N, C-alpha and C positions, 0 to 999 in steps of 0.2 A: 932458289927454290930447296923448300928443306923437304926430305923425304923420310916416310917411316918406317921403321927396323922393326919387322916384330922378332921376337926371340924367339927360338926352338918350344919353349913352354906353351906361350900363349896360341901357337899354331894347335901344339896338341891338344891343350883347352878345346881350341875351335871345332877341333877334328871327336872332341870327344860330345861338344853337342850337337855337331851334326849326325853323330850316332846313336845318342840319347835321342833326338827327333823322332831321327827313323822307324828305332824300336820301337818309338811312344805310338808312333800311326801305324804300324805293318799290322797286317792282319793274321789272325793267330785263326789256322783254319783246323788246329785240333780244339780249339775253344768253339767254335762253330757248328763243326762235326757234333761237339756232345750234347749243343742245344738243339740243334734238331733233332736230335735222339731222345732229349727231353719234352720237346713241345707235341713229337711225335708219338711217344707214352702219353702223355697227358693228356692230348685230344682224342686217344683210343677209351682211356680211361671214361673221360666226362663223355662222349656217346656212349659208351656201354653202359652208363649210370641213367642218362638220360631215356638211351630206349628203355632200361627194366624198371622206372618207372614209370616211363608214359603205357606200356605194356600192361603195367600193374593196373593201372587204372580204368581197364576195358576189362569186360564181365561178358563174355560170351551168353550167360545165362540171365543178365540184367537187360532190362527192354529201358534205360535209360542212362547209357553211354554217352562218354563227350562227344559233339560233333565233331565230323572231319574236319570242316575248315578249320575249327575252333583247334582240333588237336595239333593239325600241321602248321598254324601260327605258331602256337608252344613251340611247336619242335623246330622250327625256323629261329625262333629266339635263342632257342638252347643251343643250336648250333653254332649260332655268330656268339655267341657268350662265352662258349668253349671253346673256341676259338680266337678270344681272344685271351681267355687267360693261357692257353697254350703259348701262346703267341708269345707273351709277354714274359713268361718261365723260362721259354726258350732263349729270350734276348737277355736275360737277367745270368741265367749261367752259360751262356757264352761272353757276355764282358766281364763277369766276375773268374772264369776259370782263365780270359785271355792276359790278365793282369795289367789293364789300362788303367791309369788314372785321368784321363781326359777324357770328360763327359761326350764329345762328340765323336770318338774312338770309340768308345764301348757303344755310341746308340749305333752308327753302322757296321757294326757288329753284331746286334740285333736285329736290323733290319735285313741285314743279308745273311742269318738265322733264319730270320720269315721267310724270306724269297726262297731260299734251299727248301726249309719244310713244305711249302707252296709247292714247288715241281715236282718232291717226292711224292705227296700226297696226289698230284696232277697224272705222275706216270702211275700211282698205286691203281687207279678208282679209269684209267684208260688203257690198261695193258691186260692180258692174260692172267698175270699175277693180282691185279685188283679182283680177280675172281674167288682167290684165297684170302687175302688181306687188308683188300683193298674197300670191304664191304663197309663197315665201320666208318670208312671216311663220307659216305655217300647220304648224309644226312641231310643237304639240301636237296636233294633229290626226294626223299623221304618227306622233306616238310614239305613240297608244294603235289604231293602225291594227293591228298584229295581235291585238289584241283583236277588232277590227273584225272581221278575218278569223276567228276562232273564231264570230263570232255567223254569218257565212258561211256556214260549214260545217253549225253546230248548224243554221239553217232550210233547208238544203238539200233535207234529206228532206221536210222539210213542204210544201215546192214540188214537190216531185216526185209528192205524193199529197192535193194541194190539192184534189182534187175527185175524190174513191172513187167518186162515180157512173160517172164513164165509165172509170175502170176496168172497175168493174162491169159495164156494160153491154157491154163490149168481149168479156171473158170470155163472158158468153152468145153475142153474135154470132160468136163464133171458133170456136163448140161445135156452132154449130143447122148443118144439113144442110138445112133446109127453105126454103121461100121466105122471103125478106127479113121480110114483112109479120107472119109468126107469133113470128120472132125478136125483132120490135118491141115484138111485144104482149108478148111475157115480157119483156122488157127493163123494159117501161112497169109491169107488173104488179110485179114485182123490187122497182122503184124508188117505188113506191106503197107495197109492204108496209114497207120500211126508214125512209121519210122521213113516214110516215102517223100517222094518232094509233094508240096501242098500246091502247086500248079496242077497236077494229077488226082489230087483229092476226091472230088465230087467222082472218076471214075472207078478210082480204088475203093469209094465206099457201096458203089452199088456192084463190084463184084466182090465185096466181103460181106454183102447184105445177101447175094443168091448165093453163096456159099454156105452161109449161116442157117439160110433157110433149106438148104438140101439139108445141112445135117440136124438141125432139129424139127423137119418135118413140119415148120410154120409157114404161114404165107411170109411172101418179102417183103407187105408193110411193116408186117408185125417184126420182121429181122432187122428191118433196117431202125426201127427205133431201140433194140437191143444193140445194134453195133451202135448210134447213134450214144448209148449210155455205157456201153466198154468204152470208145474212145473220150469218153467224159472221165470216166474214173482211170483210165490208162492218164492224160493231159495234166488228172489232179494229182496222182500219183509223183508224176516228173516232178511236179512243180514245188509238192511238199517233200520230197529228196532231194532237191536244188534247195530248200529253203534249209532242211537240217544240214545239207553240208555244207551251208555257210554257216551257221550257227555252230557245229562243230569246228570250222576253221576259225574263227574267234575265239571259241574258248581255248582253242591250242594256242593260238598266238599269246593269248594271254597269262596262260600258264610259261609259256617261253620266257618272255618278256617279264612278269614276275619275279621267275629264277633266278632270270639273269640280272635282274637289281639286287635280291638279295645274296647271290652269290658276292658282286660287285661290293655291296657295301661291309659283308662279312672280310672282305679282300682285307679291302682299305683299311677297317678297323683292327684288323690283322697287322697291317704293316705299323699302324699307329703303336697297335701295345708292343710289338716287338723292338719298336726306336725308343719308347720311355724305357722298355725293362732293360733295354742295352746302357740304359744311360745310369739307370739306379745303380743298373750293376758292378758300374765302375768300382776300384780298385781307390780307395782314398791316397792322395798324393803324399801323406808321411807315410802310412804304412809302405807305398811303393817306394819310396826314398829306402826306407830302412832294408826293404830287401833287398833293392839294385846294391846297399853299400855295402849289406853280406855275403854278396854275390861276387863284390871285387875283393873284397879284404879275401875270402876262401879262397880266389882265384891267385 
């Protein structure tokens, strides 16, 4: 059997090759941090630019301002576009400053820069620091703000009629002419009627009619008719409140769903932009070889 003997020079050459490969794919954290800074600054600048242009189109005196929903959609698109631009530039700078010549390594530098930038933004908007400098990154919330106003308008009637019993008691006391005690007794009797057990509704209805008759000094039969009307109004108010609550819940879930989808799209597109930014920012192999040769000669 023949054995292959390797000379010291060939072994040293192999070690140099391994070392060069390791250095080629090694993460340059300084370049990544520089890319993060660039991405954050670009995001801030573009967000402020979009905010300035958007607010500039609104005029309190004009009666034909842009519709809120349209403004929100445009703001969401601008936020996504600005995120893509910032991620691309951050990835490009990170790959360029790393001095890597391999496209895949540069792409991973860009992706790492995007990921770290995203974590910084999340930290800014979810902590107390966000109250000072993170406000500019809340574009996605601002983008769905028009939908949030829709939820508020939907829920406004619900707030106004959130306690039908108070309106019911006010109605009774407003028409009572006798002492306050009689009005209170009538109000309590009708409260027991509308909130009590339906099995005892007839007895409660009779007691409420008698109490209302004494409070308003009217015949019991007339009081029964008024009790029936009050009870019907209360049931209608409860049903209307329930319906408005369901509508408000549906609108809120829609806002949450659209906001989450918009954030997902923005993050995915940002990751892709960071990846391609990193691939575009790699140093040309010939230029990298020249730099390596000069460094070895200088050493």
